[in-house]
C-alpha positions in Angstrom: 0.0 0.0 0.0 2.8 2.4 0.9 4.5 1.6 -2.4 1.4 2.6 -4.4 0.9 5.7 -2.4 4.6 6.8 -3.0 4.3 5.9 -6.7 1.1 8.0 -6.9 2.7 11.0 -5.2 5.8 10.8 -7.4 3.7 10.6 -10.6 1.5 13.5 -9.5 4.5 15.7 -8.8 6.0 14.9 -12.2 2.7 15.7 -13.9 2.1 18.9 -11.9 5.7 20.3 -12.1 5.7 20.8 -15.9 8.8 21.6 -17.9 11.6 23.2 -16.0 12.8 25.4 -18.9 9.4 27.1 -19.3 9.2 27.5 -15.5 12.6 29.2 -15.5 11.4 31.7 -18.1 8.3 32.4 -16.1 10.4 32.8 -12.9 12.8 35.1 -14.8 9.9 37.3 -16.1 8.4 37.4 -12.7 11.7 38.3 -11.2 12.1 41.2 -13.7 8.6 42.4 -13.0 9.3 42.4 -9.2 12.6 44.2 -9.8 10.8 46.9 -11.8 8.3 47.3 -9.0 11.1 47.5 -6.4 13.0 50.2 -8.3 10.1 52.7 -8.8 9.2 55.4 -6.4 5.9 54.9 -4.7 3.7 57.9 -3.6 1.6 57.1 -0.6 -1.1 59.5 0.5 -2.2 59.9 4.1 -5.8 60.6 4.9 -5.3 64.3 5.0 -3.9 64.2 1.4 -0.2 64.6 2.4 2.1 62.7 0.0 4.9 60.4 1.3 7.3 59.5 -1.5 8.8 56.1 -0.8 12.1 55.4 -2.6 13.5 51.9 -2.7 17.1 51.6 -1.5 19.5 48.7 -1.8 18.4 47.3 1.6 15.3 49.3 2.5 13.3 52.4 1.7 13.6 56.1 2.3 10.5 58.0 3.3 10.3 61.6 2.2 9.4 63.9 5.1 10.7 61.4 7.6 14.4 61.6 7.0 16.6 60.8 10.0 13.8 59.0 11.7 13.3 55.4 12.5 10.3 54.2 10.5 7.9 51.3 11.4 5.8 50.4 8.4 2.6 48.7 9.5 0.6 46.8 6.9 -3.0 46.4 8.3 -6.7 46.3 7.7 -9.5 47.8 9.9 -11.3 44.5 10.1 -8.4 42.4 11.4 -8.6 41.6 15.2 -4.8 41.3 15.7 -4.3 44.6 13.8 -6.8 46.3 16.2 -5.2 44.7 19.2 -1.8 46.2 18.5 -3.1 49.7 18.1 -2.6 50.7 21.8 1.0 49.4 21.7 1.7 51.4 18.5 0.2 54.5 20.1 2.4 54.1 23.1 5.5 53.6 21.0 4.7 56.6 18.8 4.3 58.8 21.9 7.4 57.5 23.6 9.8 58.0 20.6 8.0 60.8 18.8 11.2 62.8 18.3 13.1 60.0 16.5 10.4 57.6 15.3 7.4 57.4 13.1 4.8 54.8 12.3 3.4 54.7 8.9 0.4 52.4 8.8 -0.4 51.2 5.3 -4.1 50.3 4.8 -4.6 47.2 2.6 -8.3 47.7 1.9 -9.9 49.0 -1.2 -12.8 51.4 -1.3 -12.4 52.7 2.3 -13.0 56.4 2.4 -10.7 58.8 4.3 -13.7 59.8 6.4 -14.1 56.1 7.5 -10.4 55.9 8.3 -10.5 59.2 10.2 -13.4 57.9 12.3 -11.4 54.7 12.9 -8.4 56.8 14.0 -10.5 58.9 16.4 -12.2 55.8 17.9 -8.9 54.1 18.5 -7.0 57.3 19.5 -4.4 56.7 16.8 -1.6 59.3 16.8 0.4 58.0 13.8 0.1 58.3 10.0 -2.3 56.1 8.1 -2.1 56.0 4.3 -5.0 55.2 2.1 -4.4 54.9 -1.6 -3.9 52.4 -4.4 -0.1 53.0 -4.1 -0.4 51.1 -0.7 -0.6 47.9 -2.7 2.5 48.8 -4.7 4.4 49.3 -1.5 3.2 45.9 -0.2 4.4 44.3 -3.4 7.7 46.1 -3.3 8.3 45.0 0.3 8.2 41.4 -0.9 4.4 40.8 -0.9 2.2 40.9 2.1 0.7 37.5 2.8 -0.3 37.9 6.4 -1.5 40.9 8.5 -0.5 42.6 10.6 3.0 42.7 9.1 5.5 45.4 10.2 8.9 46.4 8.9 11.4 48.4 11.0 13.9 50.7 9.2 16.7 52.6 10.8 17.3 56.4 10.4 19.0 55.8 7.0 16.1 53.7 5.7 18.0 50.4 6.0 15.9 47.3 6.9 16.3 46.3 10.6 13.7 43.7 11.3 10.1 42.7 10.6 7.2 41.3 12.6 4.5 39.0 11.5 1.3 39.0 13.6 0.6 40.8 16.8 3.9 41.4 18.6 4.4 42.5 22.2 5.2 46.1 22.6 8.3 45.3 24.6 9.8 43.5 21.6 9.3 46.4 19.2 10.6 48.8 21.9 13.8 46.8 22.3 14.4 46.8 18.6 13.8 50.6 18.4 16.4 51.1 21.1 18.8 49.0 19.1 18.6 51.3 16.0 18.4 54.6 17.9 
């Protein structure tokens, strides 16, 4: 029985894998498309209409208007329970490090009005930037693709990648990482 199962799996894998040369071309094209996305400037827009020009760097991003600041990019949605649970922690961190640190929350929802986001911010006492534009999805793609939320990336004062967090993370962990790059 094990033999037949192993044979079935092996044949299935051969059948589903296709030709490797064609796959290589697809991978090369996909890689070139990703590289093109990663090399273009992205213009995010916060809910007040202010633009944040994000420029890809060799190992990170620069954020126009937030030069010489540590930047925490937070990919989130308003309906995600872990995203909502981390808001008080992000508010605390933004307040604690406001001179040297900024949080840019990147909304990954379509068709959400700025008025809805403004209400969400007031309800949750949010003191950091939330962007709401189609360019948010370009940044998510340029950052390597966002498959889980919340997802956060920490960049030092020069825009160099420091670390990332998947899921809800204890405030103390982010705090310790901020101190490392201060």
